[in-house]
C-alpha positions in Angstrom: 108.0 84.9 78.5 108.2 88.5 79.5 105.6 89.4 82.2 106.4 92.6 83.0 104.7 93.5 79.2 101.7 91.9 80.0 101.7 94.9 83.1 100.7 97.3 80.3 98.2 95.8 79.6 96.1 94.9 83.0 94.4 97.6 84.7 93.6 99.2 87.8 90.5 97.4 90.0 88.1 100.0 89.3 88.8 99.0 85.5 89.1 95.5 86.2 85.6 94.6 88.4 83.5 97.4 85.7 85.5 95.2 82.3 85.5 91.6 83.8 83.3 91.5 86.9 79.0 91.0 87.2 77.1 92.8 89.3 76.9 90.3 91.9 81.0 90.3 92.0 81.6 94.0 91.9 79.5 93.4 95.4 81.7 90.5 96.7 84.9 92.4 95.6 83.8 96.0 97.6 82.2 94.1 100.6 85.3 92.1 101.0 87.3 95.0 100.5 85.5 97.4 103.1 86.3 94.3 105.9 90.3 95.1 105.3 91.4 97.4 108.4 95.2 97.8 107.9 95.9 98.2 111.6 98.5 100.9 113.3 101.0 98.8 112.6 100.6 98.0 109.7 100.4 101.5 108.2 103.2 102.2 109.6 105.1 99.9 107.4 103.2 100.4 104.4 104.4 104.4 105.0 107.3 103.1 104.6 107.4 101.4 100.8 110.2 103.9 99.0 111.2 102.1 96.2 108.0 101.6 93.0 106.8 98.5 93.0 104.8 97.5 90.5 102.4 94.5 90.9 101.1 92.0 88.6 98.5 90.1 90.2 96.0 87.6 88.0 93.1 86.9 88.9 89.4 86.2 88.0 86.4 88.1 89.0 84.4 85.5 89.2 87.1 83.4 92.6 85.9 83.7 95.9 89.9 82.8 97.2 90.2 86.5 94.8 87.7 88.5 95.8 88.9 87.4 99.7 91.9 88.3 98.8 92.8 90.9 96.1 90.9 93.9 98.1 93.9 94.2 100.0 96.4 94.6 97.4 94.3 98.1 97.1 94.1 99.7 100.5 98.3 98.7 100.5 98.4 100.7 97.3 96.3 103.3 99.5 98.9 103.7 102.0 101.2 103.4 100.6 101.3 105.3 96.6 104.3 103.8 95.6 102.6 100.4 95.0 101.2 99.8 91.8 98.9 96.8 91.0 97.8 95.8 88.4 94.8 93.1 87.9 94.7 90.6 84.2 92.3 88.7 84.0 92.9 84.3 83.7 90.9 83.7 80.8 91.6 86.3 78.1 96.0 85.7 79.3 95.5 82.3 78.9 99.7 82.7 78.9 99.9 84.5 81.5 98.0 81.7 83.2 100.3 78.6 81.8 103.6 80.9 82.8 102.3 81.3 86.6 100.1 77.7 87.5 100.9 76.2 90.6 101.5 72.9 90.8 100.8 71.8 87.5 97.6 73.8 88.3 95.6 76.8 87.3 95.3 79.3 89.9 94.1 82.8 91.6 95.5 85.4 91.9 98.6 85.3 92.2 100.8 88.2 92.4 104.5 89.0 90.6 106.0 92.0 91.5 108.6 93.7 89.9 111.2 96.4 90.3 110.5 100.0 89.5 112.4 99.1 85.6 110.5 96.0 85.2 113.0 93.4 86.9 110.6 90.7 88.2 111.5 90.0 91.7 108.7 87.5 93.4 105.8 86.3 92.6 103.9 84.7 95.5 99.9 83.4 94.6 96.6 81.7 95.3 96.0 81.2 99.0 97.8 82.3 101.9 99.3 80.2 104.7 96.4 81.4 107.3 94.4 79.9 104.8 96.1 76.9 104.0 95.8 76.1 107.9 92.1 76.4 107.8 91.3 75.0 105.0 93.0 71.7 106.2 91.5 71.8 109.0 88.1 71.8 108.2 88.9 69.9 104.9 86.6 66.2 105.2 86.7 65.0 101.4 87.3 67.7 98.0 86.2 71.3 98.4 85.9 74.8 97.1 85.8 76.9 99.7 84.9 80.5 98.8 88.3 82.2 100.5 85.8 85.1 101.7 86.5 85.8 105.4 85.4 89.1 106.2 84.1 90.7 109.0 86.1 89.8 111.9 86.7 87.0 110.8 91.2 85.9 112.0 92.2 83.6 108.8 91.4 86.9 107.8 93.4 89.9 108.9 95.8 87.1 109.1 96.2 86.6 105.3 96.3 89.8 105.0 99.1 90.1 107.2 100.3 87.3 105.5 100.1 88.8 102.0 101.7 91.9 103.5 104.7 90.1 103.9 105.2 89.6 101.1 104.8 93.2 100.3 106.8 93.9 102.3 109.6 91.8 101.9 110.1 92.9 98.5 110.1 96.3 99.2 113.9 95.3 101.6 114.2 93.6 98.8 113.9 96.7 96.0 115.3 98.4 98.7 118.9 96.5 99.2 119.7 96.2 95.2 123.1 98.2 95.3 121.6 98.6 91.4 119.0 100.3 92.8 120.6 101.8 95.5 123.4 103.2 92.7 120.1 104.1 90.5 118.4 106.1 93.3 121.9 107.5 95.7 121.7 105.8 98.4 
């Protein structure tokens, strides 16, 4: 399956939430976005991004992990307009969900990074290392965490940084690509 073809069907965050989110979902996502504050160093890093990067995010408006993580992507795109982030609903796109399974299971969010001309660069998803460390530290049995850590939660700040590290990694792959360097003369 060519996942970049799906990018054309994906929606900006506001449209995704308008279509798939309940009022409660939208409130949760808006609260999570308000809680994402980029540091000066993060903003400076994002300002250096020069390669257009298309990011396809498979998500669910109902999903706590998505609400807790995905709003950071829009903050990244605000600081780096070369980032084009779009969302697909997991349940409306079961073919994409199957293609993006993690460890044999349906997981969200999953981000797929593409070059400006549609080549897949990387995939990353479901939860970041910081969130897994937190869950492992408090796990006492089967549980389903909400994924929401807001306010001054240091884990939430690290989750934002973990995702930013992935966006930066992709930007370096694109900036150093011989094919794209030839195309852009740099």
